[in-house]
C-alpha positions as CSV (number, residue, x, y, z in Angstrom):
1,M,0.0,0.0,0.0
2,E,1.4,3.4,-1.0
3,H,1.4,6.1,1.7
4,Y,1.3,9.9,1.4
5,D,1.4,12.7,3.9
6,I,-1.7,14.1,2.3
7,V,-4.1,12.9,-0.3
8,V,-6.5,15.3,-2.0
9,I,-9.6,13.9,-3.7
10,G,-10.6,16.2,-6.5
11,S,-8.4,18.4,-8.8
12,G,-10.7,21.4,-9.0
13,P,-9.5,24.9,-7.7
14,A,-9.8,23.8,-4.0
15,G,-8.0,20.5,-4.5
16,Q,-5.2,22.0,-6.6
17,K,-4.4,24.7,-4.1
18,A,-4.5,22.3,-1.1
19,A,-2.1,19.8,-2.8
20,I,0.3,22.4,-4.0
21,A,0.3,24.2,-0.6
22,A,1.1,21.0,1.1
23,A,3.9,20.3,-1.4
24,K,5.4,23.7,-0.8
25,L,5.6,22.7,2.9
26,G,7.7,19.7,1.9
27,K,5.0,17.1,2.3
28,R,4.4,14.1,0.0
29,A,1.1,14.9,-1.7
30,A,-1.1,13.3,-4.2
31,V,-4.3,14.3,-6.0
32,V,-6.9,11.8,-7.1
33,E,-9.0,12.6,-10.2
34,R,-10.9,10.8,-12.9
35,R,-9.1,10.7,-16.3
36,D,-11.6,12.9,-18.1
37,M,-12.0,15.5,-15.3
38,V,-8.5,16.9,-14.6
39,G,-9.2,20.4,-13.3
40,G,-12.6,19.3,-11.9
41,V,-16.0,20.7,-12.8
42,C,-14.5,24.2,-12.8
43,I,-12.3,23.5,-15.8
44,N,-14.4,21.0,-17.7
45,T,-18.1,21.9,-17.4
46,G,-18.4,24.9,-15.1
47,T,-16.5,28.1,-14.5
48,I,-14.0,28.2,-17.3
49,P,-16.2,26.9,-20.1
50,S,-19.2,29.1,-19.2
51,K,-17.0,32.2,-18.8
52,T,-15.3,31.4,-22.1
53,L,-18.7,31.0,-23.8
54,R,-19.6,34.3,-22.4
55,E,-16.6,36.0,-24.0
56,A,-17.3,34.3,-27.3
57,V,-21.0,35.5,-27.2
58,L,-19.9,39.1,-26.5
59,Y,-17.3,39.0,-29.3
60,L,-19.4,37.3,-32.0
61,T,-22.6,39.2,-31.3
62,G,-20.9,42.6,-31.1
63,L,-23.2,43.3,-28.1
64,N,-20.8,45.6,-26.3
65,Q,-20.4,47.8,-29.5
66,R,-24.0,48.4,-30.3
67,E,-24.3,51.7,-28.5
68,L,-21.6,53.0,-30.8
69,Y,-22.4,51.2,-34.1
70,G,-26.2,50.6,-33.8
71,Q,-28.5,47.9,-32.5
72,S,-28.1,45.9,-35.8
73,Y,-24.3,45.6,-35.4
74,R,-23.0,42.0,-35.3
75,L,-19.6,40.5,-36.0
76,K,-21.2,37.3,-37.3
77,S,-24.8,37.1,-38.5
78,D,-25.2,33.3,-38.1
79,I,-23.5,32.1,-35.0
80,T,-23.3,28.3,-34.6
81,V,-22.4,26.1,-31.7
82,T,-19.1,25.3,-33.5
83,D,-18.2,29.1,-33.4
84,L,-18.9,29.1,-29.6
85,S,-17.3,25.8,-28.7
86,A,-14.0,26.4,-30.6
87,R,-12.9,29.1,-28.2
88,T,-14.1,27.0,-25.2
89,M,-12.2,23.9,-26.2
90,H,-9.0,25.9,-26.8
91,V,-9.2,27.6,-23.4
92,V,-10.1,24.4,-21.5
93,G,-7.2,22.5,-23.1
94,K,-4.7,25.2,-22.2
95,E,-6.0,25.3,-18.6
96,I,-5.7,21.5,-18.2
97,D,-2.1,21.7,-19.4
98,V,-1.4,24.4,-16.9
99,I,-2.8,22.4,-14.0
100,Q,-0.9,19.2,-15.0
101,S,2.3,21.3,-15.3
102,Q,1.8,22.9,-11.9
103,L,1.2,19.6,-10.2
104,A,4.2,18.0,-11.8
105,R,6.4,21.0,-11.1
106,N,5.6,20.7,-7.4
107,S,6.1,16.9,-7.4
108,V,2.4,16.3,-6.6
109,A,1.4,12.8,-7.8
110,L,-1.7,12.7,-10.0
111,L,-3.5,9.4,-9.4
112,I,-6.1,8.7,-12.1
113,G,-9.3,6.9,-11.1
114,S,-12.4,7.0,-8.9
115,A,-11.7,7.1,-5.2
116,R,-13.8,5.9,-2.2
117,F,-13.0,5.4,1.4
118,V,-12.6,2.0,2.9
119,A,-11.4,3.3,6.3
120,P,-10.7,6.7,7.9
121,E,-7.0,6.5,6.9
122,E,-7.4,4.5,3.6
123,I,-9.0,4.9,0.2
124,V,-9.2,2.6,-2.8
125,I,-8.8,4.0,-6.4
126,E,-10.5,2.2,-9.3
127,D,-9.0,2.9,-12.7
128,A,-10.7,2.6,-16.1
129,T,-9.8,-1.0,-16.4
130,G,-11.3,-1.9,-13.0
131,D,-8.0,-2.4,-11.3
132,L,-7.9,-1.3,-7.6
133,K,-5.1,0.5,-5.8
134,H,-5.1,1.0,-2.1
135,I,-3.7,4.3,-0.8
136,S,-3.2,5.5,2.8
137,A,-2.4,9.0,4.1
138,D,-2.0,10.9,7.3
139,K,-4.3,13.6,6.1
140,F,-7.1,13.7,3.5
141,V,-8.8,16.7,1.8
142,I,-12.1,16.1,0.2
143,A,-12.6,18.5,-2.7
144,V,-14.9,16.6,-5.0
145,G,-17.4,19.4,-5.7
146,T,-21.0,18.9,-6.8
147,R,-23.1,17.8,-9.7
148,P,-26.4,19.4,-11.0
149,A,-29.5,18.3,-9.0
150,R,-31.8,16.3,-11.2
151,P,-35.5,15.9,-10.1
152,S,-37.1,12.6,-10.9
153,T,-40.0,14.3,-12.6
154,V,-37.7,15.6,-15.4
155,D,-36.3,13.4,-18.2
156,F,-32.9,14.7,-19.1
157,D,-31.9,13.7,-22.6
158,G,-28.8,15.9,-23.0
159,A,-30.2,17.5,-26.1
160,T,-33.5,19.2,-25.5
161,V,-33.7,18.9,-21.8
162,V,-30.2,19.6,-20.3
163,D,-28.5,20.5,-17.0
164,S,-25.7,23.0,-16.6
165,D,-23.1,20.3,-17.2
166,Q,-24.7,19.3,-20.5
167,I,-25.6,22.7,-22.0
168,L,-22.2,23.1,-23.7
169,G,-22.8,19.9,-25.6
170,M,-25.9,21.2,-27.5
171,D,-25.7,20.9,-31.2
172,R,-27.4,24.2,-32.0
173,V,-28.3,27.6,-30.6
174,P,-32.0,27.2,-29.7
175,A,-34.6,29.7,-31.0
176,S,-36.3,29.5,-27.6
177,M,-35.3,28.3,-24.2
178,V,-36.8,27.8,-20.7
179,V,-34.3,28.2,-17.8
180,V,-35.6,26.6,-14.6
181,G,-33.9,28.3,-11.6
182,A,-32.9,32.0,-11.3
183,G,-29.7,31.3,-9.4
184,V,-26.2,32.3,-10.5
185,I,-25.8,29.6,-13.1
186,G,-29.3,30.0,-14.5
187,I,-29.1,33.8,-14.8
188,E,-25.6,33.6,-16.4
189,Y,-26.8,31.2,-19.1
190,A,-30.1,33.0,-19.6
191,S,-28.3,36.2,-20.3
192,M,-25.9,34.5,-22.7
193,F,-28.6,32.9,-24.8
194,A,-30.7,36.0,-24.8
195,A,-27.7,37.8,-26.2
196,L,-27.5,35.2,-28.9
197,G,-31.1,35.9,-29.9
198,S,-32.9,33.0,-28.1
199,K,-36.3,33.8,-26.6
200,V,-35.7,33.0,-23.0
201,T,-38.2,32.4,-20.2
202,V,-36.8,32.1,-16.6
203,I,-38.9,30.2,-14.0
204,E,-38.1,30.6,-10.3
205,Q,-40.2,29.4,-7.4
206,R,-38.9,32.3,-5.2
207,P,-40.4,35.8,-5.5
208,S,-37.2,37.2,-6.8
209,M,-33.7,36.3,-8.0
210,L,-30.3,36.6,-6.5
211,D,-31.6,38.0,-3.3
212,F,-28.2,38.1,-1.7
213,C,-27.2,40.9,-4.1
214,D,-27.9,44.6,-3.8
215,R,-31.6,45.2,-4.8
216,E,-30.9,48.2,-7.1
217,I,-28.2,46.2,-9.0
218,I,-30.6,43.2,-9.5
219,E,-33.3,45.6,-10.7
220,S,-30.9,47.0,-13.2
221,L,-29.9,43.5,-14.4
222,Q,-33.6,42.5,-14.8
223,Y,-34.3,45.6,-16.8
224,Q,-31.4,44.9,-19.2
225,L,-32.5,41.2,-19.6
226,R,-36.1,42.2,-20.2
227,E,-34.8,44.6,-22.9
228,R,-33.3,41.6,-24.6
229,G,-36.6,39.7,-24.5
230,V,-36.2,37.6,-21.3
231,T,-39.5,36.8,-19.6
232,F,-39.5,36.1,-15.8
233,R,-42.0,33.9,-14.1
234,F,-41.4,34.3,-10.3
235,G,-43.3,32.3,-7.7
236,E,-43.8,29.4,-10.1
237,T,-43.0,25.7,-9.6
238,V,-42.2,23.3,-12.3
239,E,-44.2,20.1,-12.1
240,T,-42.6,18.3,-15.1
241,V,-41.0,18.8,-18.5
242,E,-42.4,17.0,-21.5
243,S,-40.3,16.2,-24.6
244,H,-42.0,16.2,-28.0
245,P,-40.7,15.9,-31.6
246,S,-41.3,19.6,-32.1
247,G,-39.7,20.7,-28.8
248,T,-40.4,20.7,-25.1
249,L,-43.4,21.7,-22.9
250,T,-42.7,22.9,-19.4
251,L,-45.8,22.3,-17.1
252,L,-46.1,24.6,-14.1
253,A,-48.1,24.0,-10.9
254,S,-50.1,27.1,-11.7
255,G,-51.4,25.5,-14.9
256,K,-49.2,27.4,-17.3
257,R,-47.7,25.5,-20.2
258,I,-44.5,27.0,-21.7
259,P,-43.2,25.7,-25.1
260,A,-39.5,25.9,-26.0
261,D,-36.9,24.3,-28.1
262,T,-34.7,23.6,-25.1
263,V,-35.0,23.5,-21.3
264,L,-32.1,24.2,-19.1
265,Y,-32.7,22.8,-15.6
266,S,-30.5,24.7,-13.2
267,A,-32.2,24.5,-9.8
268,G,-29.4,23.6,-7.3
269,R,-26.5,21.2,-7.1
270,Q,-25.8,18.1,-5.2
271,G,-22.6,17.1,-3.5
272,V,-21.0,14.0,-4.8
273,S,-20.0,12.6,-1.4
274,D,-22.1,9.5,-2.0
275,E,-19.6,8.3,-4.6
276,L,-16.9,8.5,-1.9
277,D,-18.6,6.2,0.6
278,V,-17.8,8.8,3.3
279,S,-19.6,6.7,5.9
280,A,-16.6,4.3,5.8
281,A,-14.5,7.2,6.9
282,G,-16.9,8.1,9.8
283,L,-18.4,11.1,8.0
284,T,-22.1,11.9,7.5
285,A,-23.3,14.1,4.6
286,D,-26.5,16.1,4.7
287,R,-29.5,15.5,2.3
288,R,-27.8,17.6,-0.4
289,G,-24.5,15.6,-0.1
290,R,-22.6,18.3,1.6
291,L,-20.1,17.9,4.5
292,S,-20.0,20.1,7.6
293,V,-16.6,21.6,8.6
294,D,-15.2,23.9,11.3
295,E,-13.5,27.3,10.8
296,H,-10.3,25.4,9.7
297,F,-12.3,23.3,7.2
298,R,-11.8,20.2,9.3
299,T,-14.7,17.6,9.3
300,E,-15.8,15.7,12.4
301,V,-12.9,13.3,11.7
302,D,-9.9,15.3,12.7
303,H,-7.5,14.3,10.0
304,I,-10.1,14.7,7.1
305,Y,-10.8,18.1,5.7
306,A,-13.4,19.3,3.2
307,V,-13.2,22.3,0.9
308,G,-14.9,23.9,-2.1
309,D,-18.5,23.3,-3.3
310,I,-18.9,20.2,-1.2
311,I,-19.2,22.3,2.0
312,G,-21.8,24.7,0.4
313,F,-22.0,28.5,0.1
314,P,-20.4,30.5,-1.4
315,A,-19.3,27.6,-3.7
316,L,-17.1,29.9,-5.8
317,A,-13.8,29.0,-7.5
318,A,-12.0,32.0,-5.8
319,T,-13.2,31.1,-2.3
320,S,-12.5,27.4,-2.9
321,M,-8.9,28.1,-3.7
322,E,-8.3,29.9,-0.5
323,Q,-10.2,27.2,1.5
324,G,-7.8,24.6,0.0
325,R,-4.7,26.5,0.9
326,R,-5.9,27.1,4.5
327,A,-6.9,23.5,5.0
328,A,-3.5,22.3,4.0
329,Y,-1.7,24.8,6.2
330,H,-3.9,23.9,9.2
331,A,-3.3,20.2,8.6
332,F,0.4,20.6,9.0
333,G,0.5,23.3,11.7
334,E,1.5,26.1,9.4
335,P,0.4,29.6,10.6
336,V,-2.2,31.3,8.4
337,G,-3.5,34.8,8.7
338,A,-7.0,35.6,9.7
339,T,-9.6,36.0,6.9
340,D,-12.8,38.0,6.9
341,V,-15.4,36.1,4.9
342,D,-17.4,39.4,4.6
343,L,-14.5,40.7,2.4
344,Q,-14.6,37.9,-0.1
345,P,-15.9,39.3,-3.4
346,I,-18.8,37.7,-5.3
347,G,-18.8,37.8,-9.1
348,I,-21.7,36.9,-11.3
349,Y,-20.8,36.7,-14.9
350,A,-24.1,37.5,-16.4
351,I,-24.4,39.9,-19.4
352,P,-24.0,42.5,-17.9
353,E,-21.9,41.3,-15.0
354,I,-22.3,41.9,-11.3
355,S,-19.7,41.9,-8.5
356,F,-19.8,43.1,-4.9
357,V,-18.0,42.9,-1.6
358,G,-19.3,43.7,1.8
359,R,-22.8,44.5,2.9
360,T,-25.9,45.4,1.0
361,E,-28.3,48.3,1.8
362,D,-30.9,45.9,3.1
363,Q,-28.5,44.2,5.5
364,L,-27.2,47.5,6.9
365,T,-30.8,48.8,7.3
366,A,-31.8,45.6,9.1
367,D,-28.8,46.0,11.5
368,N,-29.6,49.7,12.1
369,I,-26.2,50.8,10.8
370,P,-26.2,54.4,9.6
371,F,-24.8,54.7,6.1
372,E,-24.7,56.9,3.1
373,V,-24.7,55.9,-0.6
374,G,-22.4,57.2,-3.3
375,V,-23.0,56.3,-6.9
376,A,-21.0,56.8,-10.1
377,R,-22.7,55.9,-13.4
378,Y,-20.6,54.7,-16.3
379,R,-22.3,57.3,-18.5
380,E,-20.6,60.0,-16.3
381,L,-17.2,58.5,-17.0
382,A,-15.3,59.1,-20.2
383,R,-14.2,55.5,-20.2
384,G,-17.8,54.4,-20.1
385,A,-18.5,56.5,-23.2
386,I,-15.4,55.1,-25.0
387,M,-16.5,51.5,-24.2
388,G,-20.2,52.1,-25.1
389,D,-21.5,51.2,-21.7
390,S,-24.1,53.8,-20.5
391,Y,-26.0,51.5,-18.1
392,G,-23.1,50.4,-15.7
393,L,-22.8,51.8,-12.2
394,L,-20.6,51.7,-9.2
395,K,-22.1,52.0,-5.7
396,L,-20.3,52.7,-2.4
397,L,-21.9,52.2,1.0
398,V,-20.2,54.4,3.6
399,H,-20.6,54.4,7.3
400,A,-22.2,57.7,8.2
401,E,-20.2,58.2,11.3
402,D,-16.7,56.7,11.0
403,R,-16.7,57.0,7.1
404,T,-15.4,53.5,6.5
405,L,-16.5,51.5,3.4
406,L,-19.2,49.0,4.3
407,G,-19.9,47.7,0.8
408,V,-19.0,48.1,-2.9
409,H,-21.4,47.0,-5.6
410,A,-20.5,47.1,-9.3
411,F,-22.7,46.5,-12.4
412,G,-21.6,46.6,-16.0
413,S,-18.4,46.1,-17.9
414,N,-15.5,44.9,-15.9
415,A,-17.5,44.8,-12.7
416,A,-15.6,41.7,-11.4
417,E,-12.3,43.5,-11.9
418,L,-13.4,46.9,-10.6
419,V,-14.6,45.6,-7.2
420,H,-11.1,44.7,-6.1
421,I,-10.2,48.3,-5.5
422,G,-12.9,48.7,-2.9
423,Q,-12.1,45.3,-1.5
424,T,-8.5,46.4,-0.8
425,V,-9.6,49.7,0.8
426,M,-12.0,47.8,3.0
427,G,-9.5,45.1,3.9
428,L,-7.0,47.7,5.0
429,G,-9.6,49.6,7.1
430,G,-9.5,52.6,4.8
431,S,-12.2,55.3,4.7
432,V,-14.1,57.0,1.9
433,D,-11.6,59.9,2.3
434,Y,-8.8,57.9,0.7
435,L,-10.9,57.5,-2.4
436,V,-11.8,61.2,-2.4
437,D,-8.1,62.2,-2.3
438,A,-6.7,59.5,-4.5
439,V,-5.7,60.1,-8.1
440,F,-7.0,57.5,-10.7
441,N,-5.8,57.1,-14.2
442,Y,-8.0,58.9,-16.7
443,P,-9.9,57.7,-18.6
444,T,-10.7,54.6,-16.6
445,L,-13.7,53.0,-14.9
446,A,-11.7,53.0,-11.7
447,E,-12.2,56.8,-11.7
448,G,-15.8,55.9,-10.7
449,Y,-14.5,55.3,-7.2
450,K,-13.6,59.0,-6.9
451,V,-16.9,60.2,-8.3
452,A,-18.9,57.8,-6.1
453,A,-16.8,58.8,-3.0
454,L,-17.4,62.5,-3.7
455,D,-21.1,61.8,-4.1
456,A,-21.3,60.1,-0.6
457,V,-19.1,62.8,1.1
458,N,-21.1,65.7,-0.4
459,K,-24.3,64.1,0.9
460,M,-22.8,63.7,4.4
461,R,-21.5,67.3,4.2
462,A,-25.0,68.5,3.4
463,I,-26.4,66.6,6.4
464,A,-23.7,68.2,8.7
465,R,-24.6,71.7,7.5
466,V,-28.3,71.1,8.4
467,R,-27.3,69.9,11.8
468,A,-25.0,72.9,12.3
469,T,-27.5,75.6,11.1
470,G,-30.9,74.0,11.6
471,N,-31.8,75.1,8.1
472,A,-33.0,72.8,5.4
473,L,-30.7,72.6,2.3
474,D,-31.3,71.9,-1.3
475,L,-29.6,68.5,-1.7
476,D,-29.2,69.2,-5.4
477,S,-26.4,71.6,-4.4
478,A,-24.5,68.6,-2.9
479,A,-24.1,66.9,-6.3
480,P,-20.7,65.2,-6.8
481,V,-17.9,67.3,-8.4
482,P,-17.7,66.0,-12.1
483,S,-14.5,64.4,-13.1
484,T,-12.1,66.3,-15.4
């Protein structure tokens, strides 16, 4: 039996970083992964393919250029799945090569096969030929991720009724599509296919979508999607999906019947802990296949850790990477700095994209925290005009008393990049005054931080004047100073 200091099950973002972090500490590490899934769901069917598809859609449709060249502008009039998949396959192939190179460069063994526990300190790996290899380790990290949830009432055929892992394998761009589930994945794909010209209907049993985001931002996203012909059906439950020679028919509990060429079912994901036989290791998964961990990502079995999507929210590649690194450090007694989960950014790669860090207005209001809002709209920024983005915005939430940043919310082009400036200021305990006094390159979207900061500060200054004089002021006089 071969023995390692640490064995990581799963080669997605969390597993990669856990194994490499352990190797950097001088430990003998191994990663177990199926032959066709090096890089995990992130590389093969999730984050990288979907974000590459998004870039292909934006490029080929010319969507981002239409404010400048007219609504009929397109780089390619008849976009096929081949056009979209060519870019995706190229990027996925390169990323798999990078991962394999990184593991080899750090002397991390890549063990190909499907793993399952046979004891708390031992796993067995079955390869494609059915041969079994027994492996033992001092520490284990479970980073196997999740798979799409599949209700028994829906018959997934991989062609007209698909889940989020199958959608990239479609043979054509559908003229119409039903998206079941208005979560992150559902909204991302709904926006992409709407941009391609598909008539999209989104069905969500909750009264709204993405309710963990800022309400104003979500309202802006819904407006943009409706402008592209997306129909939203909130408060609706899908009973079943019927497949017919002419397409699909989605039956709702309310009695509605929605025809479409394709149905994307994206209503939650299920942890794949069942395939690991975690009970043999002394672990118990919840009904959604997830494992519970402590603040160090350690399960109830001390030498077994779990990271990434298998432990639930936020289930993002970025947070999973950090979880993997921290789990490996804790496993071998390596000090690691404190982390503030409230300062981990969230990125939603819809079209347009959303990103935020920190608190929302609703959360601050519920907690009775006094705050002021500063907003910069892309149409106020020269860079926004150059890019042809008039709908984007950057919102800052500022504590009304100590002037610290409480939240940063971005919507529009490069939102997921832009948010990191605010994240850094918040992480270092900076105040809105830093942004007021800072000089940003011109023309840039980053300049929006100064505009939004001035907006918030001028509002607070107006309130201070009222308090000092007892006289009501015209708040229009407290408008932000325009950038020059």
